[in-house]
C-alpha positions as CSV (number, residue, x, y, z in Angstrom):
1,X,52.6,232.3,156.8
2,X,52.3,231.7,153.1
3,X,56.0,232.3,152.6
4,X,56.8,229.8,155.3
5,X,54.5,227.1,153.8
6,X,56.1,227.8,150.4
7,X,59.6,227.4,151.8
8,X,58.6,224.1,153.5
9,X,57.1,222.9,150.4
10,X,60.2,223.5,148.4
11,X,62.3,221.8,151.2
12,X,60.0,218.8,151.3
13,X,60.4,218.4,147.5
14,X,64.2,218.4,148.0
15,X,63.9,215.7,150.8
16,X,61.7,213.5,148.7
17,X,64.0,213.9,145.7
18,X,66.9,212.9,147.8
19,X,65.1,209.9,149.1
20,X,64.0,208.8,145.7
21,X,67.5,209.2,144.4
22,X,68.9,207.1,147.2
23,X,66.4,204.4,146.6
24,X,67.1,204.4,142.9
25,X,70.8,204.3,143.6
26,X,70.5,201.5,146.0
27,X,68.3,199.5,143.6
28,X,70.7,200.1,140.8
29,X,73.6,199.1,143.0
30,X,71.7,196.0,144.1
31,X,70.9,195.1,140.5
32,X,74.5,195.6,139.5
33,X,75.7,193.4,142.4
34,X,73.1,190.8,141.6
35,X,74.1,190.9,138.0
36,X,77.7,190.5,139.0
37,X,76.8,187.8,141.5
38,X,74.7,186.0,138.9
39,X,77.5,186.2,136.4
40,X,80.0,185.1,139.1
41,X,77.9,182.3,140.3
42,X,77.3,181.2,136.8
43,X,81.1,180.6,136.6
44,X,81.0,178.4,139.7
45,X,80.6,174.9,138.2
46,X,79.9,173.1,141.5
47,X,77.3,175.6,142.8
48,X,74.3,173.9,141.3
49,X,75.3,170.5,142.6
50,X,75.9,171.9,146.1
51,X,72.6,173.6,146.2
52,X,70.7,170.5,145.0
53,X,72.5,168.1,147.4
54,X,71.0,167.4,150.8
55,X,72.7,169.5,153.5
56,X,74.4,166.6,155.3
57,X,77.9,166.3,156.6
58,X,79.2,164.9,153.4
59,X,77.8,167.8,151.3
60,X,78.7,170.5,153.7
61,X,82.4,169.3,153.6
62,X,82.5,170.6,150.0
63,X,81.2,174.1,150.8
64,X,84.8,175.5,151.5
65,X,85.1,175.3,147.7
66,X,82.7,178.3,147.5
67,X,84.8,180.3,149.9
68,X,87.9,179.5,147.9
69,X,86.2,180.4,144.7
70,X,85.0,183.7,146.1
71,X,88.5,184.6,147.4
72,X,89.9,183.9,143.9
73,X,87.4,186.5,142.4
74,X,88.5,189.4,144.6
75,X,90.2,192.3,142.8
76,X,93.9,192.0,142.7
77,X,94.5,194.9,145.1
78,X,92.1,193.2,147.7
79,X,93.3,189.6,147.5
80,X,94.7,188.1,150.6
81,X,95.9,184.6,151.6
82,X,94.2,183.3,154.8
83,X,96.5,181.4,157.2
84,X,94.8,178.5,158.9
85,X,96.4,176.7,161.9
86,X,95.6,173.2,162.9
87,X,97.4,172.1,166.0
88,X,97.7,168.7,167.8
89,X,96.7,166.9,164.6
90,X,97.2,163.6,166.3
91,X,93.8,164.1,168.0
92,X,92.1,163.8,164.7
93,X,92.3,160.1,164.9
94,X,94.6,157.1,164.6
95,X,96.1,155.3,161.6
96,X,93.1,153.0,161.4
97,X,90.1,155.4,161.8
98,X,90.5,158.3,159.4
99,X,87.0,159.6,158.9
100,X,87.7,163.0,160.5
101,X,91.1,163.2,158.8
102,X,89.4,162.5,155.5
103,X,87.1,165.6,156.0
104,X,90.0,167.8,157.0
105,X,92.1,166.6,154.0
106,X,89.2,167.5,151.8
107,X,89.1,171.0,153.3
108,X,92.8,171.5,152.6
109,X,92.4,170.1,149.0
110,X,89.5,172.4,148.2
111,X,91.2,175.6,149.4
112,X,94.5,175.8,147.4
113,X,94.7,179.6,147.8
114,X,94.9,179.3,151.6
115,X,98.0,178.5,153.7
116,X,97.6,175.6,156.1
117,X,100.0,175.0,159.0
118,X,99.4,171.6,160.5
119,X,101.3,170.5,163.6
120,X,101.3,167.2,165.3
121,X,103.4,164.3,166.6
122,X,103.2,162.3,163.4
123,X,104.0,163.1,159.8
124,X,101.2,163.4,157.3
125,X,100.9,160.3,155.1
126,X,98.8,161.9,152.4
127,X,101.4,161.3,149.8
128,X,101.4,157.5,150.5
129,X,99.6,155.7,147.6
130,X,98.8,152.9,150.0
131,X,96.1,155.1,151.6
132,X,94.0,155.2,148.5
133,X,90.5,154.4,149.5
134,X,90.9,155.7,153.0
135,X,91.4,159.3,151.9
136,X,90.1,161.2,148.9
137,X,93.4,162.5,147.5
138,X,96.6,160.4,148.0
139,X,99.9,159.8,146.3
140,X,102.8,162.0,145.3
141,X,101.0,163.5,142.3
142,X,98.3,165.0,144.7
143,X,100.8,166.1,147.4
144,X,104.2,166.5,145.8
145,X,105.6,168.5,148.7
146,X,104.8,165.6,151.1
147,X,106.4,162.9,149.0
148,X,110.0,163.8,149.8
149,X,111.5,162.5,151.9
150,X,109.7,159.2,152.4
151,X,111.0,158.8,156.0
152,X,110.8,161.3,158.8
153,X,112.7,164.4,157.7
154,X,115.8,165.4,159.6
155,X,115.7,168.6,161.6
156,X,117.5,171.6,160.0
157,X,118.1,169.6,156.9
158,X,118.5,171.7,153.8
159,X,116.3,170.2,151.1
160,X,115.5,171.5,147.7
161,X,112.0,172.9,147.2
162,X,109.6,170.3,145.9
163,X,106.1,171.3,145.2
164,X,104.2,173.7,147.5
165,X,104.2,171.8,150.7
166,X,106.8,170.7,153.1
167,X,107.1,168.7,156.3
168,X,109.5,170.1,158.9
169,X,110.5,168.2,162.0
170,X,110.5,170.7,164.8
171,X,113.1,169.4,167.2
172,X,116.8,169.0,167.8
173,X,117.2,172.5,169.0
174,X,120.7,173.7,169.4
175,X,121.9,174.7,172.9
176,X,121.7,178.3,171.8
177,X,118.1,177.8,170.6
178,X,117.1,176.1,173.9
179,X,118.6,178.9,175.9
180,X,117.0,181.6,173.8
181,X,113.6,179.9,174.1
182,X,113.8,179.6,177.8
183,X,115.0,183.1,178.2
184,X,112.1,184.5,176.2
185,X,109.4,182.2,177.6
186,X,109.3,183.7,181.1
187,X,110.4,187.3,181.6
188,X,110.1,189.9,184.3
189,X,110.7,193.6,183.5
190,X,112.4,192.6,180.3
191,X,114.8,190.2,182.0
192,X,114.7,186.4,181.8
193,X,113.0,184.9,184.8
194,X,114.8,181.6,184.5
195,X,118.5,182.0,185.6
196,X,121.4,181.1,183.4
197,X,122.4,178.1,185.6
198,X,118.9,176.6,185.4
199,X,118.7,177.2,181.6
200,X,122.0,175.4,181.2
201,X,120.8,172.3,183.1
202,X,117.5,172.2,181.1
203,X,119.2,172.7,177.8
204,X,121.7,169.9,178.5
205,X,119.1,167.4,179.5
206,X,116.5,168.3,176.8
207,X,118.5,167.0,173.8
208,X,116.8,169.8,171.9
209,X,113.3,168.4,172.5
210,X,110.7,171.2,172.6
211,X,108.3,169.1,174.8
212,X,111.0,168.8,177.5
213,X,111.5,172.6,177.5
214,X,107.7,173.2,178.0
215,X,107.6,170.7,180.9
216,X,110.6,172.4,182.5
217,X,108.9,175.8,182.3
218,X,105.8,174.3,183.9
219,X,107.9,172.8,186.7
220,X,109.6,176.2,187.2
221,X,106.3,177.9,187.6
222,X,105.0,175.2,190.0
223,X,108.1,175.6,192.3
224,X,107.7,179.4,192.3
225,X,104.0,179.1,193.3
226,X,105.1,177.2,196.4
227,X,107.2,180.2,197.5
228,X,110.5,178.5,196.9
229,X,113.2,179.7,194.6
230,X,113.9,177.1,191.9
231,X,117.4,175.6,191.9
232,X,119.4,173.8,189.1
233,X,119.1,170.5,190.9
234,X,115.3,170.7,190.6
235,X,115.7,170.1,186.8
236,X,118.4,167.5,186.8
237,X,116.1,164.5,186.2
238,X,113.6,163.1,183.8
239,X,109.9,164.0,183.7
240,X,107.4,161.1,184.1
241,X,104.9,163.3,182.3
242,X,107.1,163.0,179.2
243,X,106.3,159.3,179.1
244,X,102.6,159.9,179.3
245,X,102.7,162.5,176.6
246,X,104.8,160.3,174.4
247,X,102.6,157.2,174.8
248,X,99.3,158.9,174.7
249,X,98.6,158.3,171.0
250,X,100.3,154.9,170.6
251,X,98.5,151.6,170.5
252,X,99.3,148.9,173.1
253,X,101.6,147.0,170.7
254,X,103.4,150.2,169.7
255,X,104.0,151.0,173.4
256,X,105.3,147.5,173.9
257,X,107.7,147.9,171.0
258,X,108.8,151.3,172.2
259,X,109.8,150.0,175.6
260,X,111.6,147.1,174.0
261,X,113.7,149.1,171.6
262,X,114.5,151.6,174.4
263,X,117.0,148.9,175.5
264,X,118.9,149.1,172.2
265,X,121.2,151.8,170.8
266,X,119.9,151.1,167.3
267,X,117.6,148.6,165.7
268,X,115.9,147.4,162.5
269,X,112.4,146.0,162.0
270,X,113.6,142.4,162.7
271,X,115.5,143.3,165.8
272,X,112.6,145.4,167.2
273,X,110.0,142.7,166.5
274,X,112.2,140.0,168.1
275,X,113.0,142.2,171.2
276,X,109.3,142.8,171.7
277,X,108.5,139.1,171.3
278,X,105.9,139.7,168.6
279,X,105.2,137.6,165.6
280,X,104.4,140.4,163.2
281,X,106.2,143.6,162.3
282,X,103.2,145.9,161.9
283,X,103.6,147.6,165.3
284,X,107.3,148.2,164.7
285,X,106.6,149.5,161.2
286,X,104.1,152.0,162.6
287,X,106.5,153.0,165.4
288,X,109.4,154.0,163.1
289,X,107.1,156.6,161.4
290,X,107.0,158.5,164.7
291,X,109.1,161.6,164.9
292,X,111.0,160.4,168.0
293,X,112.4,157.5,166.0
294,X,115.4,158.8,164.0
295,X,116.8,157.1,160.9
296,X,120.4,156.7,159.7
297,X,120.3,155.0,156.3
298,X,124.0,154.3,156.5
299,X,124.0,152.5,159.9
300,X,124.1,148.8,160.5
301,X,120.7,149.1,162.1
302,X,119.0,152.2,160.6
303,X,116.7,153.3,163.4
304,X,117.2,154.7,166.9
305,X,115.2,156.5,169.5
306,X,115.6,160.1,170.4
307,X,118.1,160.2,173.3
308,X,115.8,161.9,175.7
309,X,112.8,159.7,174.9
310,X,115.0,156.6,175.4
311,X,116.4,157.6,178.7
312,X,113.0,158.8,180.0
313,X,111.3,155.5,179.0
314,X,114.0,153.5,180.7
315,X,114.7,155.6,183.7
316,X,111.8,157.8,184.8
317,X,109.0,156.7,187.1
318,X,106.4,155.3,184.8
319,X,102.9,155.8,186.1
320,X,101.0,154.6,183.1
321,X,98.5,151.8,183.3
322,X,100.6,149.3,181.3
323,X,103.9,150.1,182.9
324,X,106.6,147.4,183.0
325,X,107.9,145.6,186.1
326,X,111.5,144.8,186.6
327,X,110.8,141.3,185.4
328,X,109.3,142.6,182.2
329,X,112.4,144.6,181.5
330,X,114.7,141.7,182.2
331,X,112.7,139.4,179.8
332,X,112.8,142.1,177.1
333,X,116.6,142.4,177.6
334,X,116.9,138.6,177.2
335,X,114.9,138.6,174.0
336,X,117.0,141.5,172.6
337,X,120.2,139.7,173.5
338,X,119.0,136.5,171.9
339,X,118.0,138.4,168.7
340,X,121.4,140.1,168.6
341,X,123.1,136.7,168.9
342,X,121.0,135.3,166.1
343,X,122.1,138.1,163.8
344,X,125.7,137.7,164.8
345,X,125.7,133.9,164.1
346,X,123.8,134.3,160.9
347,X,126.3,137.0,159.7
348,X,123.6,139.2,158.2
349,X,125.9,142.1,157.6
350,X,129.5,143.1,157.2
351,X,131.3,140.7,159.5
352,X,133.5,143.1,161.5
353,X,130.9,145.8,161.7
354,X,128.3,143.4,162.7
355,X,130.6,141.8,165.3
356,X,131.4,145.1,166.9
357,X,127.8,146.3,166.8
358,X,126.5,143.1,168.4
359,X,129.2,143.1,171.0
360,X,128.5,146.7,172.0
361,X,124.8,146.3,172.4
362,X,125.0,142.7,173.8
363,X,127.6,143.6,176.4
364,X,125.4,146.5,177.7
365,X,122.3,144.3,177.9
366,X,124.1,141.4,179.7
367,X,125.9,143.7,182.1
368,X,122.9,145.9,183.0
369,X,120.5,143.0,183.5
370,X,123.0,140.4,184.7
371,X,122.4,138.0,181.9
372,X,124.4,134.9,180.9
373,X,127.2,135.4,178.3
374,X,125.9,132.8,175.8
375,X,127.2,133.9,172.4
376,X,129.1,136.8,173.8
377,X,132.0,134.5,174.6
378,X,132.5,133.5,171.0
379,X,132.0,137.1,169.9
380,X,134.8,138.1,172.3
381,X,137.2,135.6,170.8
382,X,136.4,136.8,167.3
383,X,137.0,140.4,168.4
384,X,140.4,139.5,169.9
385,X,141.4,137.2,167.1
386,X,141.3,140.1,164.5
387,X,143.7,142.2,166.6
388,X,141.7,145.3,165.7
389,X,140.8,147.2,168.8
390,X,137.7,149.3,168.3
391,X,136.3,150.7,171.6
392,X,133.6,148.5,173.0
393,X,132.9,149.5,176.6
394,X,129.2,150.7,176.9
395,X,128.6,153.7,179.2
396,X,127.9,152.8,182.7
397,X,124.3,153.3,184.0
398,X,123.9,155.8,186.8
399,X,121.9,153.3,188.9
400,X,124.3,150.4,188.3
401,X,126.2,148.8,191.2
402,X,129.9,149.6,191.5
403,X,132.4,146.8,190.8
404,X,132.4,143.6,188.8
405,X,129.7,141.3,190.2
406,X,128.8,139.3,187.0
407,X,130.6,137.6,184.2
408,X,129.2,140.2,181.8
409,X,130.7,143.0,183.8
410,X,134.0,141.3,183.9
411,X,134.0,140.7,180.2
412,X,133.2,144.3,179.6
413,X,136.2,145.4,181.7
414,X,138.4,142.8,179.9
415,X,137.6,143.9,176.4
416,X,137.7,147.6,177.3
417,X,141.1,147.2,178.8
418,X,142.4,145.3,175.8
419,X,141.1,148.0,173.5
420,X,142.7,150.8,175.6
421,X,146.0,149.2,176.3
422,X,147.7,150.9,173.3
423,X,146.5,154.3,174.6
424,X,147.5,154.1,178.3
425,X,150.4,153.1,180.4
426,X,151.0,149.4,180.8
427,X,150.9,149.7,184.6
428,X,147.2,150.7,184.3
429,X,146.6,147.8,182.0
430,X,148.2,145.4,184.5
431,X,146.1,146.8,187.3
432,X,142.8,146.5,185.4
433,X,143.5,143.0,184.1
434,X,144.7,141.8,187.5
435,X,141.4,143.0,188.9
436,X,139.4,141.1,186.3
437,X,141.5,137.9,187.0
438,X,140.9,138.1,190.7
439,X,137.1,138.1,190.3
440,X,137.2,134.5,188.9
441,X,133.9,135.3,187.2
442,X,134.8,134.5,183.6
443,X,134.6,131.0,182.1
444,X,137.9,129.1,181.9
445,X,138.8,130.1,178.3
446,X,138.1,133.8,178.9
447,X,140.0,133.7,182.2
448,X,143.0,132.3,180.2
449,X,142.6,135.3,177.9
450,X,142.8,137.6,180.8
451,X,145.9,135.9,182.3
452,X,147.7,135.8,178.9
453,X,147.3,139.5,178.2
454,X,148.1,140.3,181.8
455,X,151.4,138.4,181.3
456,X,152.1,140.3,178.1
457,X,151.6,143.6,179.8
458,X,153.9,142.5,182.7
459,X,156.6,141.5,180.2
460,X,156.4,145.0,178.7
461,X,156.9,146.4,182.2
462,X,160.0,144.2,182.8
463,X,158.2,142.0,185.4
464,X,159.6,138.8,183.8
465,X,158.9,136.5,186.8
466,X,155.1,137.4,187.0
467,X,154.9,137.3,183.2
468,X,156.5,133.8,183.1
469,X,154.2,132.6,185.7
470,X,151.1,133.7,183.8
471,X,152.4,132.4,180.5
472,X,153.1,129.0,182.0
473,X,149.6,128.8,183.4
474,X,148.1,129.3,180.0
475,X,150.7,127.1,178.2
476,X,149.9,124.2,180.5
477,X,146.3,124.2,179.4
478,X,144.8,123.2,176.0
479,X,143.0,126.5,175.3
480,X,143.2,128.6,172.3
481,X,146.0,130.7,173.6
482,X,148.3,127.9,174.7
483,X,150.5,128.1,171.5
484,X,150.8,131.8,172.0
485,X,151.7,131.4,175.6
486,X,154.5,128.9,174.8
487,X,155.8,131.5,172.3
488,X,155.7,134.0,175.0
489,X,157.8,131.8,177.2
490,X,160.3,131.5,174.4
491,X,160.5,135.3,174.1
492,X,160.9,135.6,177.9
493,X,163.8,133.2,177.8
494,X,165.4,135.1,174.9
495,X,165.0,138.4,176.8
496,X,166.6,136.8,179.8
497,X,169.6,135.6,177.7
498,X,168.7,132.0,178.1
499,X,169.0,131.3,174.3
500,X,169.3,127.5,174.6
501,X,165.9,127.4,176.4
502,X,164.4,129.9,173.9
503,X,165.7,127.8,171.0
504,X,164.5,124.5,172.4
505,X,161.1,126.0,173.1
506,X,160.8,127.4,169.6
507,X,161.2,123.9,168.2
508,X,157.9,122.8,169.8
509,X,155.8,125.7,168.6
510,X,154.8,124.6,165.1
511,X,152.7,126.8,162.8
512,X,150.2,127.7,165.5
513,X,153.0,129.1,167.7
514,X,154.8,130.8,164.8
515,X,157.9,128.7,165.2
516,X,159.8,130.1,162.3
517,X,159.1,133.7,163.4
518,X,160.6,132.9,166.9
519,X,163.6,131.1,165.3
520,X,164.2,134.1,163.1
521,X,164.0,136.4,166.1
522,X,166.7,134.3,167.7
523,X,169.1,133.9,164.7
524,X,168.8,137.5,163.5
525,X,170.3,139.4,166.5
526,X,173.0,136.7,166.7
527,X,174.2,137.6,163.3
528,X,173.3,134.2,161.8
529,X,172.0,135.8,158.6
530,X,171.6,132.6,156.6
531,X,169.5,130.8,159.1
532,X,167.5,134.0,160.0
533,X,166.7,134.5,156.4
534,X,165.7,130.9,155.9
535,X,163.4,131.0,159.0
536,X,161.9,134.3,157.8
537,X,161.3,132.9,154.3
538,X,159.2,130.1,155.7
539,X,157.4,131.9,158.5
540,X,154.2,132.7,156.6
541,X,152.0,129.9,155.1
542,X,151.2,130.5,151.4
543,X,147.5,130.4,152.2
544,X,147.8,133.6,154.1
545,X,148.5,135.7,151.1
546,X,145.5,134.4,149.3
547,X,143.3,134.8,152.4
548,X,144.0,138.5,152.8
549,X,144.5,139.4,149.2
550,X,147.8,141.2,149.9
551,X,151.4,140.6,149.0
552,X,152.7,137.9,151.4
553,X,155.7,138.1,153.5
554,X,157.3,135.4,151.4
555,X,157.0,137.5,148.3
556,X,158.5,140.5,150.0
557,X,161.4,138.3,151.1
558,X,161.9,137.1,147.5
559,X,162.1,140.7,146.5
560,X,164.9,141.3,148.9
561,X,163.1,143.6,151.3
562,X,163.5,141.6,154.5
563,X,166.3,143.0,156.7
564,X,168.0,139.5,156.9
565,X,168.1,139.1,153.1
566,X,169.3,142.7,152.6
567,X,172.0,142.1,155.1
568,X,172.8,138.8,153.5
569,X,173.1,140.3,150.0
570,X,175.3,143.1,151.2
571,X,177.8,141.0,153.0
572,X,179.7,139.6,149.9
573,X,182.1,137.9,152.2
574,X,182.8,140.9,154.5
575,X,179.8,142.6,156.1
576,X,179.7,146.0,157.7
577,X,179.9,144.2,161.1
578,X,182.9,142.1,160.1
579,X,185.2,145.2,160.2
580,X,183.8,146.4,163.5
581,X,185.3,145.6,166.9
582,X,183.6,142.8,168.9
583,X,182.4,143.6,172.4
584,X,181.7,140.7,174.7
585,X,178.4,140.6,176.6
586,X,176.5,138.3,178.8
587,X,172.8,138.0,178.0
588,X,171.3,140.7,175.8
589,X,169.0,140.0,173.0
590,X,171.0,142.1,170.5
591,X,173.8,139.5,170.6
592,X,175.3,137.2,168.0
593,X,176.2,133.7,169.2
594,X,179.6,132.4,168.3
595,X,178.4,128.9,168.4
596,X,175.3,127.0,167.4
597,X,172.1,127.7,169.3
598,X,171.5,125.1,172.0
599,X,175.2,124.8,172.9
600,X,177.1,126.6,175.7
601,X,179.3,129.5,174.7
602,X,179.8,133.3,174.9
603,X,177.9,135.9,172.9
604,X,179.2,138.9,170.9
605,X,177.7,141.9,169.3
606,X,179.1,143.9,166.5
607,X,179.3,147.7,167.0
608,X,179.3,149.5,163.6
609,X,181.7,152.2,163.0
């Protein structure tokens, strides 16, 4: 018994000793930790101020600094960089009320050793010095990574690193990216649930917009829940939900501007404001900061809507509370057409570029909404007068009526045919121009333009009778093309071998009808080198050379480069044609008259050896 008690006593001593050792060790460790904490806290300059401040929202918003400070004091082998994700940042507030955004910005500023990923529909404006006073830290010095570029960054743009932050526009997925996303989004036993055909349709219509891909996946799942197998035709349309998602964080004026500029291929602030019928540019200025508005700094009008957003806003079934009626769209189109006309008439940009740009957008608006031509008629004459045939025809709308039922539609077809006539067979040109002429929709002057170019195309096809009839109709009038039509009659007479009539007609043309050019064309094939050279030497008014800044035709003739003058200088009494046999002919244009033009006689052509 005594031995047992003695053994227990010794065991109890050991237990008590262990307990005392543990307590002492814990106390020593706590003291060391407290000493380290005290030393560490002594290095935190803002700790005392935070502890003394009242624990309200303003004071608590600075407490993340303590967490950042503590993370920075971790040993090197234990340090980590926390990643903080903030999604749908547009829900924080709008561009007017920034109270919550101010607190979040303070959080990001106070935690420089954390990695923040902020996603939303609008770019961060923290580097904008104009926000000083609304936010705590603004300007490029505070946020160097957000200062470049100033506009919405382009997707997939390779930009040099600048600072520690970047803004990346997520969008404009390539077709391969879209297909890969859809294939991985829904799978079954390792295989894509969405078929290749459906993925192709979705990728083509998405224009690389991630939101459209997500809506398409949701629609795919809804169709499957009904027990039906989705088909490619189920996705060959726009989603009305895309409009609601796009407009959800826009103000009323911004939505109004968005619908207005959806009518335009491209725009600037003045054009957007005028199309919306507003008196101030602030809504348009806020709208262009949105990621679905793209910028091309080298364009005549620098801004344009994302293709899918534009087609959806214009074509999808809009169920929002402030949706537009057909009359609203028509009025906006009229405002946009008027604004384009004002820019065209004011010549606010490079003349030819501005002319073509205004015509392309104005023709589309007038055709789609059946508006009057107004300034488009003058613009059409300016386009034709330069004889530079850029393509103008806007793409046809899917919901548009077939055929030409308005003057604007007829003008679109006329200018498109003239621009294409050098790239297609003249028979097709004749067919298209004849169809325009039969509609009788164009004003008288534009109708004469149609008839004149129809007659020119008929002449190229050898239909001299129809060409002469059309030229005569235009020549009988007093329109802009009457001198050109009379010149056309002279050419037709020359081609038919009626040189007296061609010569007599040429005498009535004057400068407007290029009289000397026609006379030279008559004398030259007849071998009358002296008179052909004299006519060619006076065919170009001196003012033309100064107008175009190039060497005039007269100066080229003086240098002896004109065929008539070269032939004349080479004759020296006996030309290369003088030794050749003479072959009689009846009425070809490559003939030399033996007698004066205007008198009866036979014609001869020299055949060189």
